[in-house]
Each structure stands twice: as C-alpha cells, then as structure tokens.
C-alpha positions, 0 to 999 in steps of 0.5 A: 665413146663419141670422143673416141670415134672422132679420134679414130677418124682423125687417125685415118687421115686423108685416105679415109676422106677419099674413101668416103668421097668415093662412097658418096659418089657411088651412091648418086647414080642415074638408076635412082633410089634403087641404085643407091640401096644396091650400092650400099648393099654391095659396099656392106658385102665388101665390108663383111668380106674384109672383116672376115679376112685373115689380115689385120690391115683389112679388118682395121680398114673395114672398121675405120670405114664402118665408124665413118659410116656411123659418123655420117648417120648411115645405118650399119647395124646389119654388120653387127654379127661380122663386127662382133666376131672381131672383139677377140682380135689381138690387134688393139686398134681393131678392138677399140673400133669394135668397142666404138661400134658396139657402144653405138648399137648396143641399146638399139640392138639389145638382142644382138648385144646380149650375144656378145656379153660372154665376150666382154666378160672374157675381155674383163680378164684380159692382161691389157688394162686398156682392153679391160677398161674398154670392155667395162665401158661397153658393158655398162653402155648396154642399157638392158635391165636383164644384165644388171647383175652381170654389170654389178659383178663386173664393176665389183671386180674392176673396182679391185683391179690393179690398174688405176685406169680400170678402177677409174672406169669402174667409177664411171660405170657406177653412175650408168648402172645407177641410172639404169637400176636405182634399186642397186644403190646400197651395193653401189655405195659399198663400191663407192666407199671402197673406191674413195679409199683409193690413193690414185689421183686418176680415180679420185675425181671419177669416184667423187662424181659417182658419189655426187650422183648416187649418194651425195647425202652420205657425208659420213663416207667423206670423213675419213677420206677428207684429208687425202682428197685435200692433199691429192687435189692438186694432182687430180685431172682438171675436171675431177678437180672441179667435182671434188672442189664443189663437193668439199665446199658442201662438206665444209659448210656442214662440218666447220663453223662460220669464219665470218664475223657476225657484224660483217654481213649487211643483213645483221645490221638491219635486224639489230633494230628489231632485236631485244636487249637480251638478243643484242647481249647474246650477239655481243658475247658471240662477237667477243669469243675468239674464232679459231679456224679448224686445221682441216678447214685451213687445209682445204683453203690452203690446198686449193689456192694454187689452183687459182693459176689453173689454165682451166676456167672451170677449175678457177671458177670452182676455187673462186666459189669455194673461197666465196662460200667458206673462206674468211672474208679477209682472204676471199679477195685473192680470187678477184685477180684470177676471175678478172684474168678469165675475162680474156677468154671467149665470150661464153666464159666471160658471160659466166664469170661476169654473172658471178662477179655481179653477184659478188660485187653487190656484197663486197665491192672492195674486191673488184674496185682495183679492177674497175677498168676491166669492166669497161664496155668495149664496142666489140662486146656482145650485148649480153656482155655489155649488160653484165659489165654495166651491172657490175659498174653500177654495183661498184660505183661510189663517190670516189670513182663516179667521175671516172665512170661518167667520163668513160660513158662518153658514148652515144647511148650514155649521152642520150640517156643523160639527156632523157634524164634531164628532160624528165626532171627539167622542172627540178633542175631549172638552171641546168636543163636550159644550159644543157640544151644550149650546149647540145644545140652547138654540137647538134650537127655532129652528134649521133642520131640517137643523141639528136632524137633526145636533144629534140625531146629535151627541147620540146619538154623545155619549150612546154615548161620553160618557154620564156628561156628556151623558145628561140633555142628550141625553134633553132634546133627544130630548124636544124632537124628539119634538114637533117640527112636522117629521115627519122630525125626529120620526121620527129622534128615535124611531129614535135613542131606540130604538137608544141608550136600552136598554129592554125593547122594544129590539131586537137592533140596540141592542148595535150602536149604537156601530158604526152611529153611529161607523163608520169612514169614509174620510178626505175627499180634500183635493185640489182637483178643479181641481189637474190642469186647469192643463195645459189652456189656460185658457178652452178647452173642454178645460179646462172638461170636464177632458178633451182635446176634438176640435181642442184644440191643446196649449200647448208647453213654454217652449224652453230657448233662444229661436229666432232673433228675426230671423225677425220682422223682415220686417214691420218692413222693409216698414214702414220702406220705406213710411214712412222718416223724413226727420229725420236726412239731413244728418249722413250721406253721402247714398249711405250714408244711402240704404241704412241710413236704416231701421236708424237710425230703428228700435228695437233690437228692430225693426231690420233692414237693407234689401238693397242689390240691392232698393234699387238697383232702386228707385233705378233706377226712381225715376230714370226717374219723376223724369225724366218717363218714367213709362211705362218700367217695362221699362227697369229693367235699366239701370245701377242704381247709377249712377242712384242716384248721379244721384238723390242728386246731383239732390236735393242741388242742388235748392235752386238749381233751380225748384220745378216738379220738386220739386212733380212729385216731391211729387205722385208721392210723395203718390200712391204713399205713399197706395197703400202705406198704404191697405188694398191688400194685394190689389193688392200681391199681384197680379203686375202691380203688383210694379213699382209697389210698388218704385216706391212705395218708391223715391219715398218715399226721394226724398221725404226729400231733397226735404223738406229744402228744403220744411221751411225755411219754413212758407209754402213748405210750405203753398204746395206742399201746395195743388198736391199730387195724391193721386189722379192715378194712372190704374192705381190705385183707392185705398181711401178709408179713413183712413191709419193711420200706423205710429208706430215708423217716424215722426219728429216732423218727418215727422209734421208734414209728413204732416199738412200733406199731408192723407193722406186719399182726396182729390185736390188739387182737393178742398179745404176751402171757406168755409161756404155758410151759418152758422146763428145758432142757439144752445144753452143751456150753463148757465141763469142760474138753475142758474148762480146768475146766470151764463148761458152759450150756445154755437154752432158758427161753422163755421170751421176750429178754430185750436186743432187741425185735428181739433177742432170750433170752438165759441164760448161767450157768457158773461153776468153777469145779477147785480148783482155781479161774477163772478170767475175764470170757467174750465173745471174738471174734464173728463169726456170719453169715451175719445179725445175732447180739449178745448182750453179758453178762458183763465180770465176774471178777472172779468165785470162786472154785466150784462156779456157776453163771447164765448170760443172752444174747440176740441173733438175729438169723434172724429167722433161725437155723444158729449157732452163733459161738463165743469165751468164754474167761478167763484171760488165755484162749479162747474156741470156742463155739457155740449156735444153737437154736431149731426151736421152740425157734425162736418163741414167743407165741401169744394170739388170738381168734379162729375167728382171727386164721381162718382169718389169716389162710385163708390169709396164704394158698397155698404156705404158708401152709405145712401139713402132716398126723400123725398116733398114738394111740388114747390115744396120741390124748388127748387134754392135751397130744397134748398141752404138746407135741406141747408146749414142741417142740415149744414156741407157745400159745394155741388158744381156739377152739370150736371143740373137734377134732381141736387143734390150736396153734399160735406164731410169729417169734422173728425177723420178727414177722411173724405169725406161725399158727399150727393146729392139726385136729384129723381124723378117724382111729387114724390119724391126720392132722398137718398143719402149716401156715406161710410165713416162709416156711423154718421154717415151714418145719423144725418145721413140721419135729420135731413135727411129730415124737413127736406127733406120738410116745407114 
C-alpha cells in the first residue's frame, strides 16, 4: 500500500506541496514547542471539519493532506474516527486514500481498526471490483489474531470472485494470513489449489507466490496445472513470470530425467579412476541408451525461450537459470547473449549478472568466449565490477586468447603485478628478468607511480641475486628515484639503497636484505571463489551470498527414473472437453467417436481418455437441453446411455429436418462455449454450477455433429451466424475478455467456424453496422519532393477490410507529378512491430505522367496506435514511409439496443471505466452536434437512447473485437460527463483525450 500513497501524493501536484510548505512554516513560531503543538491541534481540527463536510472535494483535499502528513512521519492517529466514517463514501478516490490511511494505522491502533471490520465486510460485497479488492487488502493488513476467521472467510469469497483482480488480491492475502496464523495452512492450501486452476494470467503469478510461501513441498498441486502455467507464462506480469519460472525449475528437477550426458560433467571423469569394472560397465550401458526428452520438459524450455528478450532483467535472469539447470547443455548457450545484454544495465544488475556468469564460466567456458570483450575492465567500473570481470576473464583464459587478454592488461596495475611476479621468480628466469629491468629503466620516468615502485623492488631483488649483470642498472634506477616528484618513490629509493648497497652507515639489517626481499611466500590459490557456488540455484540470494539464506528451496537431484507423466494429463482433458475438434467425425462410428474424439485430436504427449461415466452424464443432460427442457437439471438420473444414443441418432438425421432446432442448439452451444472459455474459474468452483459445467461440455459435443451440416455451404453458415446468441443465459454473467483459443485442441475447420461465430462478449443483436460518418481527411504518406515526383496520400474509409477481419482498411492514392512514367510501384521492406501484419497492394506496372491511382491495403495494428513502417518503392528508388492510425480508426461501429448497452456497460465498470468532465456552451450539447463531433473522431455507431440528456455510442476494436462503449451525459451548468467503458484501457484513455477537446470547443 505504500506505493499507492506515493501515487496519490503525485496526483495532488504542486498544490499539495504548497499546503505542506505552509504547514511546515506555521509550526515554526516564536512561542516554542507549545506553539508547535497548538498549531498541529488546530490543523487537525480543521481536517476533522473537512472530513465531516458534505462536499467530496473538501473530503478529498483533507485525505490528501492527511496522507501527506503520514508521508512526513507525523502522527495522524487521532483522526482515525473521522477518517473511518468515509469508508462508505461513494467517491472512489476518497475510498482509496481512506484505505491507505487504515493500512498505516491498522496494526498500531488495533482496537480502533476492529471498529471498522463490519465496514470492510460490507465493502467486500461492493459492485466495484476495485473497492472489493481494496477492502480485502486492508482487512488482510490488520495484524490482529482475533479476526483470523473473518479474514479466512473473506479470502474464500474473494477467491471465487468474478473479477480476476479480486482473485489476485485474494492470493496476496493468503500469504499475509499464513504469516499471522500458520495453523490455517490446510485451509489455505485448499484455496491455493482452487486458485491454481484459475485461467487468468492476472492471478497466476500471485497464486504461485502464495504456493511457494505456504506449501512449496506440495508438488502434487502443480501436476494438473503444469501445462497451463507453461502456456500462460508469456502473458503473465513480469514479476509473476519470475516466481513461476523458479517454481517450474524446481518442479522439472523432480519430474524429468537429466538431459545431460553422463560424460559431460567434469566430476564424472575424475571418479572414473576409482570405479570398479562393473560400475564402469553400468555407466557405459547408460551412455548407450538413447535419451528422449519428455514432451512436457520440452514444453517448458520452448515456452520460456521468448522471455530472454524481456525488458525486465529479473525475468531474463530467471530464464537463464532455468536453461542452466534443466536444459540440455547443447541448448544452454543461447542464454549467454541475453546475459551479456544485461551488462548495459545499472551497476547493481551488472553485479548480480556477473556473479552468475562467473559461476557458469567455470564449468562451460565456451558459452561466453565469443563475448570476451564484454568483460574487459573499464576505468569507470566500480571495484566490485572490476573484480568480477577479472574473475570471469581468468576463467575464460586459454592458449588461444591469452595473448589478447595480456594486451588488454596494459594498465598500471597489471604492469605492476607482472613486475612483482618476475621479481619473486627472478632466480627461475635469469635471462628474462635482467632484460625486463633494462626495458623498464628506459621508461621509468614516464611510468605510473605504482609501476615505479615495483621497478625499484625488481632492481633490488636482481641486485641481491644477480649483482654481476644488474649492479649498474640498479644504481641508475635508484638515482632516478632519488629525484622523483613523488615522495613515496623517493622514500622507497632511500630505504632500498641503505638496505642493499653496503657502506659505512649501513645498519644491522643489511645482512638480512635477501631474506627481507626474497622471503618465502605461500603460493597463490588458483581455485575460483565461485567454484562451490554451483550447488545453489543461480539468481537466488543464497547464490549471491554463498550461504543458505532463510526461505531458500534447494534444487533436487535428477531422478534416475522419471515419475509417471500421466499425472499432468488432467488439464489437457479439460481443454479437450471445452474445444473438441469436429473435423474427423465422418470416418468413425458415432457412438465410439463420442467417447474417443479427444484422444485422436491430441498429440501423443498430451493425449488422455475421457471417462465414460462422465461422458454419459453429459449426454443425458444434453438430451434434456436439446429437447427444450432446460430447467430439468435434477432429472439427470434418467437412462444416460439411451439418451446418448438418441442424441447421436438425432444429429445423424439433422439434414432432413428444418434448421430451427439446429439454430437453437447453436445458440445454446455458443453461450456455453463462451462460459467455458472466459475467465470464469470462480464460477466453475462454486457448487451451484457443477451441473452447468457438464452441460457446457456435452453441448460442445453436440455442436460437432451439428457443424457437419453447417459447413456444407458458406452461405448457410453466415446465415446461421446472424442468429447466434451468446449472452442469453440468465444465470451466467460472462467476463468480457477476448477468448484465447487453445491451439493444440483445435482443428483448422473448427477455427474457421469459431471465427465465423465471433466469440467475443457480444450478443447476437450486437452486429457491425455501417459507419455514421466517413471523414474525408487524408494524411500525407509521401511528399512529392521526397518521392522524386511520386506523391502518396492515405485515408481510412471506415469499412471492414476485405483482406482480413482483424485488419484496418487503408486506401492509398498515388500521384505522378512528373512528366515521365513511373514504373513498378510496390511495397518493399516492411519494418513492423511484433504482432503487426500488413496486406500490401499488388505492384503497379506503370503510372503515367500526371496520372493518379487508388489502391487498398489492410493493416492489423493489434489494437494499438503503433506506426507501421515500410518502404514504398519504384523501379529506381525506395522511400521510407509510415502509417499511424488515429485511435478512432481502430474501431468498427456496432448496432445494439439501449438494454444491451446498459448490460454490457455494467460488466465493464471499475478498472474498465474511464471518465472526465466536459465544460462547453449549451449550443455545443445539441444531439446533432454531439453525434457529428464524436463520429468525426471515432468510428462508432449511435445507440438509441430513451433519455434526451444521455447520448450513447458503441463500437468494437478491429483486432480483438472488444467492445468500446461511449456515453455523453449532459449535466447542469453547461457540463457533461464523458464515460468510456472497455477492456482496452489504453485505447480508452487516448480516445478520451481526443474527444474531450473536440466536445468542449465551439
């Protein structure tokens, strides 16, 4: 919650700073300490009055000042009663600041905090998901053991909430409750098990963190969620990715056999000498056995590879340690480039990355040899970085690169170290040492002070061991040092001269000179300090400290035999039930096909069989629904197998009957398929909906047979699509998020059918309509001067693109302004952001002088205003151009009723709602003016309204099909409220900024 307080401080801007400055000034008075306290008391009384005001603006101002006091360390606990009254405020901003305050004083003022428990419990039922989540966050921050049962109940309810944001906060609260009362572990594990089944990427990282904190040894909870976590990993938030990757690394070390060959490790070769003949034979047999990687093992390695390009250094480091610990050694090399890229970050990141590279470079030098220059020491590097780089260079040194490294070490410290080594071993190199002294004597005056000191030491040692060759040379060096500018060098020179050159004034130490300069010293340790760190998991605190830290979870050794892989097939069965392919139903017996479809469509690594008893119950329930008796859920106990046969018989005779029943089935199936694919794990977990889940599964089976007839002609399919209803279920409130289809369980034919059904959170009455207004504004694509006579302009016709349903249609007009023919006009190299696609126009053979031609293109902007960069080329030249869409052109208008608008708007509240206040002259708020202005900015459709002061507009995004609902509600005093409801909050904020000035101006 501390981060929220900073955010609120920023929102207050300079006004708060002025207030705080005035407050600080007022406390400094000549009256001394008593004046200060009286000022504070007066200020608090003022705040209490503001909090009791009827105006939200006064309350909000008071809460901002109170949070400012807390940030400065002042005590605001006496305001608790006045603040807690505003928990029930309808203003969300006030509520947020009240929650910040309560979290701050909940633990200190336990008695006062307990008074607000009932308020928080009521807030847990608030229709706004932000309020529910904030209430749970505050409740879990009250560190009072007496409310543990209340916290447990709140967490249970929140874990089944429809909002993934609330479920995410429930996962956070689990850890807080566990630290408060560890005896609740078993009940918390049940909640964790339920949240692990959640399909939302928003929840995944938080629940895995709770798992790691509460029950990291319960690896059985991960089995059935392993594949889901692997597939969701790319879309999880960055810090959630770090937690999941570390957990999956530990999981892989317990469930898969080692992908490393026996002979790859250094330790195995050392042990071979002591092995008996039988042990050697066993090892040889093991090496002969072919290794086959488990498909789930490969799934984890493959799905984490894209994260090496993450902008978050912690994510890259987590993937690197995963590859190091569980990937085949031949594949681990790809992490080196990503780790070297992190060396451009700040010094703290460099330190951690270099520590891990130092550990890796001991065992696998080849990984980092191509990047040798990246570890060269820079003068600006801090000492800790220099030491690590030298350690890595030492590990990477070999006969091939040693000469390069030594050349790089032409620095004072390195030169001084070399001279010291030669001096220590001067008797072993009698020919080299005198020559080195001769060369350094020539450059003595220009050397660094550190090098000069070692030259003097080298001269003294050679004088004592090889006086015949070096006596005169040493005296020359001593004379140079006698007049050096540095007093340390002059002092060292006098000391050495008196010690090694005998004269009348020499003391008793002269005869011990050789023992002093050439004393026996212990040999340097050639072992790297990082050699023993490899038993710690890379990237952990324990590895950094080289000691086991609190909470560290050790990596287990690879099992000799892999555990049963079928324990991970549970999730695949669920996916197969939700999205059962319909492409191969004609070749098999219908009864047999009904039970074994999912097996044939899945890969060998993910295959599993559905239980016949469960399938039987599904057929029985589906038979009831198809006959129109949808309310008879309790009559499932009928003859299930007989119902299944009737169902198959009905579907096989569907061609000779009218289409009405098929349409009805398709409606039901569309609804249930949406409920099974959305983020509705909380609904699935509730006991009241256990039958509806099996009903959804059986109807998806029924849909396969119905589709056989529908796919015969494209016209029939399109006609049927218009009547499909996706939101007619009264007992289900779907989450309006784009449906992510699991690709392993979909056949191409089913994908085409699903695309035709438009599986977004829109009902059958919500359809694409014609644009209200098409602005004629064109944008310059290529100026005639830049294009050497070729000019190009583009505009958006606001029509569905013929090249793809996710593409925005763009029309480009090309003009030849020269007096010569321009040949071969085409699109050259495309430089598109990731995910963006472009369908280009066909090359134009020639464009006559003063000629003009209009062509069409399709661009999938992925619901963003990113620029599509490409080259517009002719026969002789290429010109770099770009198309950036206005946010309003990323939409398609939809037609819907006022009732459907309000229903969809109710599901897109809270975080999905953006609003602002508009002030304009009354004449600007006429219905025709508002319609013209809004339609000019955005490609939206007008929604009929029964209120004269409320104007509604609806559209959907081209790429994802997410609804975009715009409301302009006229208020008093020439003001209006502009509200945009959509999942695409970024697009909403941009659209809000563009609409506000247009609606405000005359």
